[in-house]
Backbone as CSV, one residue per row, in Angstrom:
resi,resn,N_x,N_y,N_z,CA_x,CA_y,CA_z,C_x,C_y,C_z
1,UNK,53.938,-7.987,-55.923,55.157,-7.181,-55.961,55.426,-6.603,-54.517
2,UNK,56.729,-6.745,-54.133,57.215,-6.285,-52.808,58.707,-5.768,-53.093
3,UNK,58.856,-4.476,-53.319,60.048,-3.988,-53.758,60.721,-2.934,-52.891
4,UNK,61.844,-3.056,-52.206,62.331,-2.038,-51.475,63.003,-0.847,-52.353
5,UNK,62.403,0.312,-52.151,62.908,1.342,-53.050,63.854,2.487,-52.507
6,UNK,63.889,2.338,-51.076,64.818,3.246,-50.310,64.707,3.074,-48.908
7,UNK,65.180,4.014,-48.207,65.085,4.089,-46.775,64.839,5.489,-46.302
8,UNK,64.359,5.357,-45.007,63.977,6.646,-44.328,64.410,6.475,-42.781
9,UNK,64.947,7.566,-42.290,65.296,7.481,-40.827,64.118,8.361,-40.247
10,UNK,63.440,7.738,-39.383,62.194,8.540,-38.542,62.289,8.091,-37.136
11,UNK,62.251,9.107,-36.235,62.459,8.999,-34.835,63.630,8.026,-34.532
12,UNK,64.761,8.208,-35.194,65.909,7.511,-34.936,66.094,6.063,-35.478
13,UNK,65.035,5.584,-36.088,64.998,4.286,-36.677,64.957,4.238,-38.179
14,UNK,65.709,3.516,-38.760,65.862,3.428,-40.257,64.886,2.417,-40.639
15,UNK,64.027,2.879,-41.707,62.942,2.082,-42.117,63.133,1.941,-43.565
16,UNK,62.672,0.841,-44.134,62.697,0.470,-45.624,61.299,1.002,-46.167
17,UNK,61.530,1.703,-47.228,60.269,2.225,-48.022,60.077,1.158,-49.079
18,UNK,58.947,0.614,-49.172,58.536,-0.604,-49.936,57.246,-0.239,-50.872
19,UNK,57.529,-0.572,-52.102,56.477,-0.579,-53.105,55.867,-1.949,-53.095
20,UNK,54.466,-1.976,-53.121,53.724,-3.129,-52.988,52.271,-3.087,-53.797
21,UNK,51.433,-3.823,-53.732,50.206,-3.620,-54.305,49.054,-4.264,-53.356
22,UNK,48.080,-3.503,-53.293,46.860,-3.980,-52.668,46.249,-5.139,-53.341
23,UNK,45.372,-5.767,-52.787,44.853,-7.045,-53.331,44.176,-6.748,-54.630
24,UNK,43.443,-5.556,-54.753,42.799,-5.203,-55.928,43.600,-4.801,-57.029
25,UNK,45.053,-4.670,-56.691,45.944,-4.262,-57.706,46.462,-2.710,-57.500
26,UNK,45.856,-1.850,-56.923,46.242,-0.490,-56.732,47.650,-0.548,-56.067
27,UNK,48.395,0.547,-56.418,49.762,0.598,-55.764,49.587,0.822,-54.223
28,UNK,50.787,0.407,-53.484,50.636,0.670,-52.138,52.219,1.108,-51.776
29,UNK,52.331,1.810,-50.680,53.642,2.198,-50.063,53.675,1.790,-48.725
30,UNK,54.506,0.987,-48.279,54.622,0.427,-46.877,55.875,0.893,-46.317
31,UNK,56.000,1.001,-44.832,57.345,1.216,-44.264,57.548,-0.145,-43.421
32,UNK,58.811,-0.643,-43.389,59.119,-1.697,-42.748,60.352,-1.445,-41.838
33,UNK,60.477,-2.096,-40.748,61.731,-2.019,-39.946,62.874,-2.672,-40.652
34,UNK,64.042,-2.596,-40.056,65.313,-3.081,-40.650,65.256,-4.742,-40.807
35,UNK,64.342,-5.287,-39.974,64.153,-6.860,-40.073,63.121,-7.274,-41.037
36,UNK,62.420,-6.227,-41.699,61.364,-6.453,-42.690,60.142,-6.555,-42.007
37,UNK,59.987,-6.222,-40.740,58.687,-6.316,-39.936,57.802,-4.989,-40.255
38,UNK,56.471,-5.031,-40.375,55.768,-3.962,-40.604,55.826,-2.788,-39.679
39,UNK,55.959,-1.636,-40.261,55.976,-0.456,-39.459,54.731,0.364,-39.477
40,UNK,54.250,0.676,-40.803,53.034,1.290,-41.215,52.752,1.200,-42.750
41,UNK,51.484,1.417,-42.922,51.167,1.518,-44.382,50.925,3.100,-44.666
42,UNK,51.756,3.621,-45.633,51.687,5.069,-45.960,50.626,5.374,-46.937
43,UNK,50.290,4.434,-47.651,49.399,4.732,-48.797,47.935,4.453,-48.277
44,UNK,46.886,4.691,-49.183,45.578,4.333,-48.930,44.977,3.773,-50.190
45,UNK,43.895,3.158,-50.092,43.319,2.550,-51.317,41.835,3.041,-51.338
46,UNK,41.501,3.933,-52.077,40.079,4.314,-52.268,39.460,3.929,-53.610
47,UNK,38.195,3.502,-53.579,37.470,2.977,-54.771,37.215,4.182,-55.556
48,UNK,37.361,4.042,-56.760,37.049,5.205,-57.713,38.225,6.311,-57.917
49,UNK,39.281,5.986,-57.388,40.479,6.929,-57.543,40.977,6.716,-58.921
50,UNK,41.037,7.833,-59.756,41.627,7.615,-61.030,43.172,7.997,-61.085
51,UNK,43.963,7.084,-61.005,45.457,7.283,-60.954,46.042,6.857,-62.153
52,UNK,47.107,7.683,-62.551,47.903,7.492,-63.753,49.079,6.570,-63.404
53,UNK,49.744,6.048,-64.332,50.811,5.104,-64.101,51.877,5.876,-63.156
54,UNK,52.402,5.252,-62.154,53.416,5.845,-61.247,52.827,6.654,-60.194
55,UNK,51.485,6.716,-60.037,50.922,7.550,-58.937,50.277,6.555,-57.853
56,UNK,50.344,7.109,-56.633,49.730,6.456,-55.587,49.133,7.456,-54.603
57,UNK,48.063,6.806,-53.948,47.208,7.654,-52.894,48.114,7.604,-51.589
58,UNK,48.274,8.808,-51.105,48.940,8.537,-49.768,48.058,9.204,-48.587
59,UNK,48.359,8.478,-47.481,47.536,8.981,-46.244,48.621,9.853,-45.459
60,UNK,48.256,11.151,-45.387,49.132,11.999,-44.833,48.429,12.629,-43.540
61,UNK,47.377,11.986,-42.952,46.750,12.385,-41.873,46.986,11.365,-40.758
62,UNK,46.317,11.837,-39.609,46.454,10.897,-38.250,47.898,10.530,-38.035
63,UNK,48.101,9.169,-37.834,49.426,8.727,-37.510,50.435,8.915,-38.479
64,UNK,50.106,9.169,-39.785,51.133,9.333,-40.772,51.451,10.958,-41.039
65,UNK,50.811,11.640,-40.354,51.038,13.068,-40.544,52.517,13.475,-40.426
66,UNK,53.265,13.036,-39.473,54.671,13.328,-39.236,55.593,12.823,-40.324
67,UNK,55.007,11.822,-41.051,55.891,11.169,-42.089,55.904,11.952,-43.524
68,UNK,54.905,12.787,-43.626,54.726,13.479,-45.004,55.924,14.122,-45.554
69,UNK,56.460,14.988,-44.693,57.726,15.852,-45.103,58.890,15.004,-45.369
70,UNK,59.211,14.032,-44.455,60.414,13.026,-44.654,60.246,12.288,-45.957
71,UNK,59.098,11.712,-46.079,58.884,11.020,-47.380,59.029,11.668,-48.599
72,UNK,58.578,13.092,-48.578,58.919,13.904,-49.814,60.307,14.172,-49.862
73,UNK,60.994,14.425,-48.821,62.444,14.832,-48.795,63.248,13.593,-49.234
74,UNK,62.771,12.373,-49.305,63.394,11.113,-49.710,63.763,11.319,-51.089
75,UNK,63.205,12.083,-51.835,63.381,12.249,-53.322,62.665,11.220,-54.137
76,UNK,61.999,10.190,-53.395,61.342,9.163,-54.220,59.979,9.519,-54.752
77,UNK,59.503,10.563,-54.177,57.983,10.899,-54.492,57.842,12.485,-54.577
78,UNK,56.837,12.815,-55.556,56.533,14.188,-55.581,55.145,14.421,-55.626
79,UNK,54.602,15.401,-54.814,53.170,15.647,-54.683,52.572,16.303,-55.992
80,UNK,51.621,15.538,-56.518,51.095,16.175,-57.868,50.119,17.389,-57.536
81,UNK,49.799,17.591,-56.315,48.766,18.666,-55.996,47.366,18.109,-56.208
82,UNK,47.147,17.002,-56.626,45.883,16.516,-56.703,45.308,15.958,-55.471
83,UNK,44.151,15.826,-55.197,43.660,15.391,-53.966,42.221,14.467,-54.227
84,UNK,42.034,13.302,-53.559,40.938,12.593,-53.659,40.079,12.642,-52.389
85,UNK,38.898,13.203,-52.315,38.166,13.242,-51.208,37.636,11.918,-50.679
86,UNK,37.662,11.810,-49.361,37.293,10.649,-48.685,36.615,11.086,-47.270
87,UNK,35.366,11.418,-47.395,34.746,11.806,-46.195,35.082,13.165,-45.775
88,UNK,35.664,13.370,-44.536,36.162,14.703,-44.153,37.537,15.016,-44.509
89,UNK,38.166,14.083,-45.092,39.654,14.152,-45.403,39.875,14.042,-46.857
90,UNK,41.057,14.256,-47.301,41.512,14.165,-48.692,42.800,13.389,-48.751
91,UNK,42.781,12.327,-49.582,44.025,11.604,-49.848,44.808,12.442,-50.862
92,UNK,46.270,12.529,-50.617,47.071,13.265,-51.630,47.453,12.204,-52.717
93,UNK,47.657,12.658,-53.865,48.105,11.900,-55.035,49.452,12.370,-55.191
94,UNK,50.455,11.258,-55.098,51.795,11.515,-55.222,52.254,10.666,-56.411
95,UNK,53.449,11.168,-57.038,53.988,10.455,-58.242,55.336,9.905,-57.709
96,UNK,55.669,8.685,-58.148,56.962,8.022,-57.852,57.895,8.677,-58.839
97,UNK,58.973,9.102,-58.283,60.178,9.603,-59.090,61.122,8.550,-59.221
98,UNK,61.311,8.382,-60.491,62.233,7.149,-60.882,63.512,7.880,-61.272
99,UNK,64.762,7.691,-60.511,66.034,8.337,-60.912,66.578,7.445,-61.957
100,UNK,67.261,8.022,-62.958,68.011,7.278,-63.938,69.208,6.463,-63.412
């Protein structure tokens, strides 16, 4: 599955927000440039994460830190407030907002 669900303007560049799946089947969120080229992987995949339908683990640290607020402001996601520890950091659990 590779589904463009919206766009985001970041650093003056319009990016596609894409829903996909990791090989193991966990949900993934990718950002692609206007030509469909890879920009970054916004999600992360951690063994043992217990996600409900519509939830995804997001990587909001390191190179993704500046993307957190714009991604939430896109209206496509909401932060559940849940966190999944991974070493010294915690992955945020977000829920996909499906608009009618």
